[in-house]
C-alpha positions in Angstrom: 25.9 -12.7 1.5 23.0 -11.7 3.9 22.1 -14.2 6.6 18.6 -15.7 6.2 16.8 -15.6 9.5 13.5 -17.3 10.2 11.7 -14.5 12.1 8.2 -16.0 12.0 6.1 -18.7 13.5 3.9 -20.3 10.8 0.3 -21.3 11.4 -1.9 -23.1 8.9 -5.5 -21.9 8.7 -6.6 -24.7 11.0 -3.8 -24.1 13.5 -4.5 -20.4 13.6 -8.3 -20.8 14.1 -7.6 -23.0 17.1 -6.0 -20.1 18.9 -9.4 -18.5 19.4 -11.1 -19.8 22.5 -14.3 -17.8 22.4 -16.7 -16.7 19.7 -17.5 -13.2 21.0 -15.7 -11.3 18.2 -18.1 -12.3 15.4 -20.2 -9.8 13.4 -23.5 -10.3 11.5 -22.9 -12.5 8.5 -25.6 -10.6 6.5 -23.5 -7.5 6.5 -20.2 -9.0 5.5 -20.6 -8.2 1.8 -20.6 -4.5 2.6 -16.9 -4.9 3.7 -15.7 -6.7 0.6 -13.5 -5.0 -2.0 -14.2 -5.5 -5.7 -13.2 -9.1 -6.8 -12.4 -10.2 -3.2 -14.3 -12.7 -1.0 -15.3 -12.9 2.7 -17.4 -15.5 4.5 -18.4 -16.0 8.1 -15.8 -18.7 8.5 -13.1 -16.1 7.6 -14.3 -14.0 10.5 -14.3 -16.9 12.9 -11.1 -18.7 11.8 -8.9 -15.8 10.7 -10.0 -12.4 12.0 -11.2 -13.3 15.5 -7.8 -14.8 16.4 -6.1 -11.8 14.7 -8.2 -9.3 16.8 -7.2 -11.3 19.9 -3.6 -10.9 19.0 -3.9 -7.2 18.2 -5.6 -6.8 21.6 -2.4 -7.8 23.3 -0.4 -5.1 21.6 -3.1 -2.5 22.3 -3.3 -3.2 26.0 0.5 -3.2 26.3 0.7 0.1 24.5 -1.9 1.6 26.9 0.0 0.3 30.0 3.3 1.6 28.7 1.8 5.0 28.0 0.3 5.3 31.5 3.6 4.3 33.2 5.7 6.5 30.9 3.5 9.6 31.2 3.2 9.2 35.0 7.0 9.2 35.3 7.2 12.3 33.1 4.6 14.0 35.2 2.3 14.3 32.1 -0.6 12.0 33.1 -3.1 14.0 31.1 -1.4 12.8 27.9 -1.5 9.1 28.8 -4.7 8.4 26.8 -4.0 10.8 23.9 -1.8 8.5 21.7 -3.7 6.6 19.1 -3.0 2.9 18.4 -2.1 2.7 14.7 -2.3 -0.4 12.5 -0.6 -0.4 9.1 -1.6 -2.8 6.3 0.7 -3.3 3.3 0.9 -5.5 0.2 0.5 -5.5 -3.5 -2.3 -3.8 -5.5 -5.4 -6.1 -5.8 -4.3 -8.4 -3.0 -7.2 -7.4 -0.7 -5.8 -4.9 1.7 -9.0 -2.8 1.8 -11.2 -5.7 2.7 -8.9 -6.6 5.6 -8.9 -2.9 6.7 -12.7 -2.7 6.7 -13.1 -6.0 8.5 -10.7 -4.9 11.3 -12.4 -1.5 11.4 -15.8 -3.2 11.9 -14.7 -5.7 14.5 -12.5 -3.2 16.5 -15.5 -0.8 16.6 -17.6 -3.6 18.0 -15.3 -4.9 20.7 -14.2 -1.3 21.7 -17.5 0.6 21.6 -16.1 3.4 23.8 -13.1 4.1 21.5 -13.1 6.0 18.2 -11.9 3.7 15.4 -11.0 5.3 12.0 -9.5 4.0 8.8 -7.8 5.5 5.8 -5.6 4.8 2.7 -2.3 6.4 1.7 -3.6 6.8 -1.9 -4.4 10.4 -0.9 -0.7 11.1 -0.7 0.0 10.3 -4.3 0.9 13.3 -6.4 -1.9 14.3 -8.8 -1.8 12.9 -12.3 -1.0 16.4 -13.6 2.0 16.7 -11.2 3.2 13.2 -12.2 3.0 14.0 -15.9 4.8 17.3 -15.3 7.6 15.5 -13.5 7.6 12.7 -16.1 6.6 10.2 -13.4 3.2 9.1 -14.6 4.5 5.7 -15.6 6.0 5.3 -12.1 2.7 5.9 -10.4 2.6 3.8 -7.2 6.4 3.7 -6.9 7.9 5.5 -3.9 8.8 8.6 -5.8 5.1 9.2 -6.8 4.1 9.8 -3.2 4.4 13.1 -1.3 6.2 11.4 1.6 6.9 14.6 3.4 3.2 15.4 3.6 2.5 11.8 4.7 5.1 11.9 7.5 3.7 15.3 8.6 0.2 13.9 8.6 1.3 10.9 10.6 3.2 13.0 13.1 0.1 15.2 13.7 -2.2 12.2 14.2 0.3 10.4 16.6 1.6 13.3 18.7 -1.2 15.9 18.8 -5.0 16.1 19.4 -5.4 18.3 16.3 -7.5 17.2 13.3 -5.4 16.1 10.4 -6.5 16.3 6.7 -5.3 14.4 3.6 -6.4 14.7 0.0 -9.3 12.6 -1.4 -8.2 10.1 -4.0 -10.9 8.9 -6.4 -10.6 5.3 -7.8 -13.1 6.3 -10.5 -10.9 9.0 -12.0 -7.7 7.4 -10.6 -6.6 10.8 -9.5 -6.6 13.3 -6.6 -9.8 15.2 -6.4 -8.8 18.9 -6.3 -10.0 20.8 -3.2 -11.4 17.7 -1.5 -10.0 16.5 1.8 -10.7 13.8 4.4 -10.3 14.6 8.0 -9.0 12.2 10.7 -10.0 13.7 14.1 -8.3 12.4 17.2 -8.9 8.6 16.8 -8.2 6.1 19.5 -7.4 3.4 16.9 -6.4 4.2 13.3 -6.1 1.7 10.5 -3.9 2.8 7.5 -3.7 0.7 4.4 -1.5 1.2 1.3 1.2 -0.4 -0.7 3.8 2.0 0.8 3.1 1.7 4.5 6.2 -0.3 5.3 8.6 1.2 2.8 11.7 3.0 3.7 11.9 6.1 1.4 15.2 7.6 0.6 16.3 10.9 2.2 13.9 10.5 5.1 15.0 10.2 8.7 11.5 9.2 9.9 9.5 6.4 8.2 5.7 5.9 8.0 6.2 2.5 9.8 7.8 4.4 12.8 4.3 5.5 13.7 2.8 2.0 13.7 2.0 0.0 16.8 1.1 -3.1 14.7 1.6 -4.0 11.1 0.2 -6.5 8.7 1.5 -7.6 5.3 -0.9 -9.3 2.8 0.9 -11.8 0.6 0.0 -14.1 -2.3 1.6 -15.8 -5.3 2.4 -13.4 -8.1 0.3 -15.3 -10.6 -2.7 -15.1 -8.3 -2.2 -11.3 -7.8 -1.9 -10.8 -11.6 -5.2 -12.7 -12.1 -6.9 -10.6 -9.4 -5.6 -7.4 -10.9 -6.7 -8.3 -14.4 -10.2 -9.3 -13.1 -10.5 -6.1 -11.1 -9.6 -3.7 -13.9 -12.1 -5.5 -16.2 -14.8 -5.2 -13.6 -13.9 -1.5 -13.2 -14.3 -1.1 -16.9 -17.8 -2.6 -16.8 -18.8 -0.4 -13.9 -17.7 2.7 -15.8 -20.4 2.3 -18.5 -22.4 5.2 -17.0 -19.4 7.2 -15.8 -17.9 9.1 -18.7 -15.4 10.8 -16.3 -14.0 7.4 -15.2 -10.4 6.6 -16.0 -11.7 3.3 -17.4 -14.5 4.6 -19.6 -12.5 5.1 -22.8 -11.3 1.5 -22.6 -14.9 0.3 -23.2 -14.4 1.0 -26.9 -11.0 -0.7 -27.2 -10.7 -4.0 -29.0 -10.1 -7.1 -26.8 -6.5 -7.4 -27.8 -5.7 -3.8 -26.8 -7.4 -4.3 -23.4 -5.4 -7.5 -22.8 -2.1 -5.8 -23.9 -2.8 -2.8 -21.7 -3.4 -5.0 -18.6 -0.2 -7.0 -19.2 1.8 -3.8 -19.8 0.6 -2.2 -16.6 1.1 -5.4 -14.6 4.6 -6.2 -15.7 6.1 -2.7 -16.1 4.4 -1.1 -13.0 2.7 -3.4 -10.6 4.9 -6.4 -10.6 8.1 -4.4 -10.8 7.0 -2.2 -7.9 6.0 -5.3 -5.9 9.4 -7.0 -6.4 11.5 -3.9 -6.0 9.8 -1.9 -3.3 6.8 -3.7 -1.6 7.9 -7.4 -1.0 11.2 -6.4 0.5 9.3 -4.8 3.3 7.3 -7.9 4.1 9.5 -9.0 7.0 9.0 -5.6 8.8 5.4 -6.7 9.5 4.2 -8.2 12.8 1.8 -10.5 10.9 2.0 -11.9 7.3 -1.4 -13.1 5.9 -1.0 -15.3 2.9 -3.9 -15.8 0.5 -4.5 -18.6 -1.9 -5.9 -18.4 -5.5 -9.5 -18.0 -4.3 -8.6 -15.1 -1.9 -9.0 -17.4 1.1 -6.3 -17.1 3.8 -4.3 -20.3 4.0 -1.3 -19.3 6.1 -0.6 -16.8 8.9 2.9 -15.9 10.0 3.6 -14.3 13.3 6.8 -12.4 14.0 8.9 -14.0 16.7 10.2 -10.7 18.2 
């Protein structure tokens, strides 16, 4: 029987907010809604009470990495490489839990407090196999599971970003069509700080000697009660249906003509057979690999922050 070890310090929202001694990490409240994912929430108090202390904590890791790189490369007589290694932040968690909002907030705040550094962000969705490939391999019903990702391409991409100054490209994934857009790529070009969000960022795929998380300098897991995540997922896909009214090419457009019972059954089937199963089997087991665990309550507000002890 595995030994249960308490690897984390726990902070209530109030306790966590008190770790911030200054207010110089805030951003304009009028622009916050630009950062919010569909069916998520974000207020100025979230910036002040959650994200400002988080940025302060990330700053410790960033500065330590910079110092280590300078000392290491000086010893190896390669001082010109000391500033070439990007600081990479990984964000993991279930679908619909709010990873993208957190990624955008961090991107905005990091760009503000480090104006002389290039800050980029991306998602691992671009490394999903196309729907056509998944159907050909009889994996379409396993979309989102580890085997539905081109992990070799993702590892190669991460290695290029982390160890070279070369631009690295990855396929563009459209959430309207729920598919890879053929021939379209997004370029990450020599960032100083890179934020990567995706359900698979902390997973340990089989038959790989190098993992995505090996390239991370800091990692965050976004957690919530399964019932809350199911509600968020259901609300989100219904909102996506509504937004597809003028988009005949949208994955959700055909659902507009479905009867209510079929819509409900479809949502439940996808949740229980795909999203929840993947969460329990593959995503949640990676939670304790994260440096920080952010727990969200039913209204999407952060109510608990866990900080890894070592």
